[in-house]
C-alpha positions as CSV (number, residue, x, y, z in Angstrom):
1,M,0.0,0.0,0.0
2,R,2.8,2.4,0.9
3,N,4.4,1.8,-2.5
4,L,1.1,2.5,-4.3
5,I,0.7,5.8,-2.4
6,L,4.3,6.8,-3.3
7,F,3.6,5.9,-6.9
8,F,0.5,8.2,-7.1
9,S,2.3,10.9,-5.2
10,R,5.2,10.9,-7.7
11,Y,3.0,10.9,-10.8
12,H,0.0,12.9,-9.5
13,A,0.5,15.6,-12.1
14,F,0.3,13.1,-14.9
15,F,-2.9,11.5,-13.7
16,L,-4.4,15.0,-13.1
17,F,-3.5,15.8,-16.7
18,L,-5.3,12.7,-17.9
19,L,-8.4,13.5,-15.8
20,L,-8.6,17.0,-17.2
21,E,-8.1,15.7,-20.8
22,A,-11.0,13.3,-20.3
23,I,-13.2,16.0,-19.0
24,C,-12.4,18.2,-22.0
25,V,-13.1,15.4,-24.4
26,V,-16.5,14.8,-22.8
27,L,-17.4,18.5,-22.9
28,I,-16.4,18.8,-26.5
29,I,-18.5,15.7,-27.5
30,Q,-21.5,16.9,-25.5
31,N,-21.5,20.5,-26.9
32,N,-20.5,19.9,-30.5
33,H,-22.8,18.0,-32.9
34,F,-20.1,17.1,-35.4
35,Q,-17.7,15.6,-32.8
36,R,-20.6,13.8,-31.1
37,T,-21.6,12.2,-34.4
38,R,-18.1,11.1,-35.2
39,F,-17.7,9.6,-31.7
40,M,-20.9,7.7,-31.9
41,S,-20.0,6.3,-35.3
42,S,-16.5,5.2,-34.2
43,A,-17.9,3.6,-31.0
44,G,-20.5,1.7,-33.0
45,E,-17.9,0.3,-35.4
46,M,-15.7,-0.7,-32.5
47,S,-18.6,-2.5,-30.6
48,S,-19.6,-4.2,-33.9
49,G,-16.1,-5.5,-34.3
50,V,-16.1,-6.8,-30.7
51,F,-19.5,-8.5,-31.1
52,G,-18.3,-10.0,-34.4
53,V,-15.3,-11.6,-32.8
54,R,-17.4,-12.8,-29.9
55,S,-19.9,-14.3,-32.4
56,M,-17.1,-16.1,-34.3
57,V,-15.7,-17.5,-31.0
58,T,-19.1,-18.8,-29.8
59,D,-19.9,-20.2,-33.2
60,Y,-16.7,-22.1,-33.3
61,F,-17.1,-23.7,-29.9
62,G,-20.7,-24.5,-30.7
63,L,-19.8,-26.1,-34.0
64,Q,-19.0,-29.5,-32.5
65,E,-22.4,-29.7,-30.9
66,K,-24.2,-28.7,-34.1
67,N,-22.2,-31.3,-36.1
68,A,-23.1,-34.0,-33.6
69,Y,-26.8,-33.0,-33.9
70,L,-26.7,-33.1,-37.7
71,A,-25.0,-36.5,-37.6
72,E,-27.7,-37.8,-35.4
73,Q,-30.4,-36.5,-37.7
74,N,-28.7,-38.0,-40.7
75,A,-28.6,-41.4,-39.0
76,K,-32.3,-41.3,-38.3
77,L,-33.0,-40.3,-42.0
78,L,-30.9,-43.1,-43.3
79,T,-32.8,-45.6,-41.1
80,Q,-36.1,-44.2,-42.3
81,I,-35.0,-44.5,-45.9
82,S,-34.1,-48.1,-45.5
83,T,-37.7,-48.9,-44.5
84,M,-39.2,-47.7,-47.8
85,D,-41.2,-50.4,-49.5
86,G,-39.8,-52.8,-46.9
87,K,-36.5,-52.9,-48.7
88,E,-33.2,-51.2,-48.7
89,I,-32.5,-48.7,-51.5
90,P,-29.2,-47.3,-52.9
91,M,-27.9,-44.8,-50.5
92,D,-26.2,-42.7,-53.1
93,S,-29.5,-41.6,-54.6
94,L,-31.7,-41.0,-51.6
95,K,-34.7,-40.9,-54.0
96,M,-37.9,-42.9,-53.7
97,E,-38.3,-44.4,-57.2
98,K,-41.3,-46.7,-56.3
99,D,-44.8,-46.0,-55.2
100,T,-44.9,-46.3,-51.4
101,S,-48.2,-44.5,-50.9
102,Q,-49.7,-47.7,-49.4
103,V,-46.8,-48.3,-47.0
104,D,-46.7,-46.8,-43.6
105,S,-43.0,-46.6,-42.9
106,T,-43.7,-46.0,-39.2
107,K,-45.0,-49.6,-39.0
108,V,-42.2,-51.2,-41.0
109,E,-39.4,-52.7,-39.0
110,P,-36.2,-51.2,-40.5
111,L,-33.9,-53.8,-42.0
112,Y,-30.9,-51.5,-41.4
113,Q,-30.3,-49.1,-38.6
114,F,-27.6,-46.4,-38.7
115,H,-25.7,-45.3,-35.5
116,E,-23.9,-42.0,-35.7
117,A,-20.5,-41.7,-34.1
118,K,-17.6,-39.3,-33.9
119,V,-14.1,-40.2,-34.9
120,I,-11.7,-39.5,-32.0
121,N,-8.5,-41.0,-33.5
122,K,-7.3,-42.3,-36.9
123,S,-4.3,-43.1,-39.1
124,V,-3.8,-43.0,-42.8
125,H,0.0,-43.4,-43.3
126,R,0.4,-47.0,-42.1
127,L,-0.1,-50.4,-43.8
128,H,-2.8,-51.3,-41.3
129,N,-4.9,-48.2,-40.6
130,Y,-7.6,-47.9,-38.0
131,L,-10.2,-45.3,-36.8
132,T,-11.5,-45.1,-33.3
133,I,-15.0,-43.9,-32.6
134,N,-16.8,-42.8,-29.4
135,K,-19.5,-45.5,-29.5
136,G,-19.4,-49.0,-28.2
137,S,-21.4,-52.0,-27.1
138,N,-23.5,-49.8,-24.8
139,D,-24.7,-48.1,-28.0
140,G,-25.5,-51.3,-29.8
141,I,-22.2,-51.5,-31.8
142,R,-20.9,-55.0,-32.5
143,Q,-18.0,-56.5,-34.4
144,E,-18.2,-56.9,-38.1
145,M,-20.6,-54.0,-38.7
146,G,-20.1,-51.9,-41.8
147,V,-19.2,-48.2,-41.4
148,M,-19.8,-45.4,-43.9
149,G,-19.2,-41.7,-43.9
150,T,-20.9,-38.8,-45.7
151,D,-18.9,-39.6,-48.8
152,G,-18.9,-43.4,-48.9
153,V,-17.5,-46.5,-47.3
154,V,-15.1,-46.1,-44.4
155,G,-14.5,-49.7,-43.1
156,I,-15.6,-52.4,-40.7
157,I,-15.9,-52.5,-36.9
158,D,-13.1,-54.6,-35.5
159,R,-12.9,-54.3,-31.7
160,V,-15.6,-53.1,-29.3
161,S,-15.5,-51.9,-25.7
162,P,-18.5,-50.6,-23.7
163,N,-18.0,-47.0,-24.9
164,Y,-15.5,-47.1,-27.9
165,S,-14.9,-49.1,-31.0
166,T,-12.1,-49.4,-33.6
167,I,-12.7,-49.6,-37.3
168,I,-10.6,-51.4,-39.9
169,S,-10.2,-48.8,-42.5
170,L,-10.4,-49.4,-46.2
171,L,-6.7,-48.3,-46.0
172,H,-5.7,-51.6,-44.5
173,K,-3.7,-54.4,-46.2
174,Q,-6.1,-57.0,-44.9
175,S,-9.4,-55.2,-45.7
176,Y,-11.6,-56.6,-48.4
177,L,-14.9,-55.2,-49.7
178,S,-17.4,-56.6,-52.2
179,A,-17.9,-53.8,-54.7
180,K,-19.4,-53.5,-58.2
181,I,-19.4,-51.3,-61.3
182,K,-22.6,-49.4,-61.0
183,K,-23.4,-49.2,-64.7
184,N,-23.3,-53.0,-65.4
185,N,-23.4,-54.6,-61.9
186,Y,-20.3,-56.6,-62.4
187,F,-18.7,-57.1,-59.0
188,G,-15.3,-57.9,-57.6
189,S,-13.2,-57.6,-54.5
190,L,-11.8,-54.3,-53.5
191,S,-8.6,-54.1,-51.5
192,W,-5.7,-51.7,-50.8
193,D,-2.1,-52.1,-51.9
194,G,-0.7,-49.8,-49.3
195,K,0.7,-47.2,-51.7
196,S,-1.7,-44.2,-51.9
197,E,-4.3,-43.2,-49.3
198,F,-6.6,-42.1,-52.2
199,I,-6.4,-45.3,-54.4
200,A,-7.6,-48.9,-53.9
201,Q,-7.8,-51.8,-56.3
202,L,-10.8,-53.7,-57.6
203,K,-9.9,-57.2,-58.6
204,D,-11.7,-60.3,-60.1
205,V,-13.5,-58.3,-62.9
206,P,-13.3,-60.3,-66.2
207,N,-11.4,-58.9,-69.1
208,N,-14.5,-58.8,-71.3
209,V,-16.4,-56.5,-68.9
210,P,-16.4,-52.9,-70.3
211,V,-14.9,-50.5,-67.8
212,E,-14.0,-46.8,-68.4
213,K,-12.2,-44.2,-66.4
214,G,-14.8,-42.3,-64.3
215,D,-17.1,-45.2,-63.9
216,T,-18.8,-45.3,-60.5
217,I,-18.0,-48.1,-58.0
218,V,-20.5,-48.9,-55.2
219,T,-21.0,-51.6,-52.6
220,S,-22.5,-54.7,-54.2
221,G,-24.9,-55.7,-51.4
222,Y,-23.5,-59.3,-51.5
223,S,-22.4,-59.2,-47.9
224,A,-24.2,-58.7,-44.6
225,L,-22.1,-55.7,-43.8
226,F,-23.2,-53.0,-46.3
227,V,-26.5,-52.0,-47.9
228,E,-26.2,-52.0,-51.7
229,G,-25.3,-48.8,-53.5
230,I,-23.0,-47.0,-51.0
231,P,-20.4,-45.0,-52.9
232,V,-16.9,-46.5,-52.9
233,G,-15.1,-44.4,-55.6
234,T,-14.6,-43.9,-59.3
235,V,-12.4,-45.8,-61.8
236,E,-9.0,-44.1,-62.1
237,N,-7.1,-46.6,-64.3
238,I,-7.5,-50.0,-65.8
239,H,-4.6,-52.6,-66.0
240,L,-4.8,-55.5,-68.4
241,E,-2.2,-58.1,-67.3
242,P,-0.9,-60.5,-69.9
243,G,-1.9,-64.1,-69.3
244,S,-4.7,-63.1,-66.8
245,N,-8.4,-63.4,-67.4
246,F,-9.1,-60.5,-65.1
247,Q,-8.4,-56.8,-65.1
248,L,-7.0,-54.8,-62.2
249,I,-8.9,-51.6,-61.7
250,D,-7.5,-48.6,-59.7
251,V,-10.3,-46.9,-57.8
252,R,-10.1,-43.4,-56.5
253,L,-11.9,-43.6,-53.2
254,S,-14.8,-41.3,-52.5
255,T,-13.9,-41.1,-48.9
256,I,-10.9,-38.8,-48.0
257,F,-9.9,-40.4,-44.7
258,R,-7.9,-37.5,-43.5
259,K,-11.2,-35.5,-43.4
260,V,-13.4,-38.1,-41.8
261,D,-15.0,-36.6,-38.7
262,Y,-18.4,-38.4,-38.2
263,V,-19.4,-41.8,-39.4
264,Y,-22.5,-44.1,-39.5
265,V,-22.3,-47.6,-38.2
266,I,-24.7,-49.9,-40.2
267,E,-26.6,-52.4,-38.1
268,F,-28.1,-55.1,-40.4
269,K,-30.9,-56.8,-38.4
270,D,-30.6,-60.2,-40.2
271,Q,-26.8,-60.4,-40.2
272,K,-26.6,-63.0,-37.5
273,E,-29.3,-65.2,-39.1
274,I,-27.6,-65.1,-42.5
275,K,-24.2,-65.9,-41.0
276,E,-25.5,-68.9,-39.1
277,L,-27.3,-70.2,-42.2
278,E,-24.2,-69.8,-44.4
279,A,-22.0,-71.5,-41.8
280,Q,-24.1,-74.7,-42.4
281,I,-22.9,-74.8,-46.1
282,P,-20.5,-77.8,-46.4
283,N,-17.0,-76.9,-47.5
284,E,-16.0,-79.0,-50.6
């Protein structure tokens, strides 16, 4: 306290000068129309700038909550779409092509249910890449469920804990996906050679099947993991290998894994029944 008193005593003249200056400014503004107008204009611009910055900051911190809400609504929409006509429909179109006027979708048990989840960790530069999401067995997530994003296929659920799950990414050397050429329905096996995070390879497509650069590749629906028609990518290049009856197709993936933030885990209601039935088929 003593030092504070000494400080004001030493510089009392300076503080008195500032006080008198402030009083002069107030008197000038109050008694002169031009100066008052200029001051109000400058003060308005300054406050607008402050409010603008505050709005940007609050919007930024509220963005995560908004994204989570939108992801939840999208999951509900996808589930509703899968009940149309009692069948699944291609997820890349989101259009109702058949007459469903006689079908009450609220009374149809959905064959597929979509669970939204946030990606909390991921890798793209390894040979065996994974993603981690913030949903687990407590949320109905199980092993071997397909996972898609807003742009297409992401991967397959691998390990599950009560509150978290890991996903085998398409960018995984041991990941395989049944995919087809949309224009002619010829299907093959999609895998990744570990070279580019943007390119995977579609194999087992016969040489006589017409394929062109830019053709769309989608899920085939021939597995219990993915609904038919989810985007996978587009044809980037075609390799015809001498002595082989099949062509090797480079596919530019529709999902950019570095940007994946929210995903949708696909729950197929009849998956267990189909797997148990197929397990009874004798191996020859």
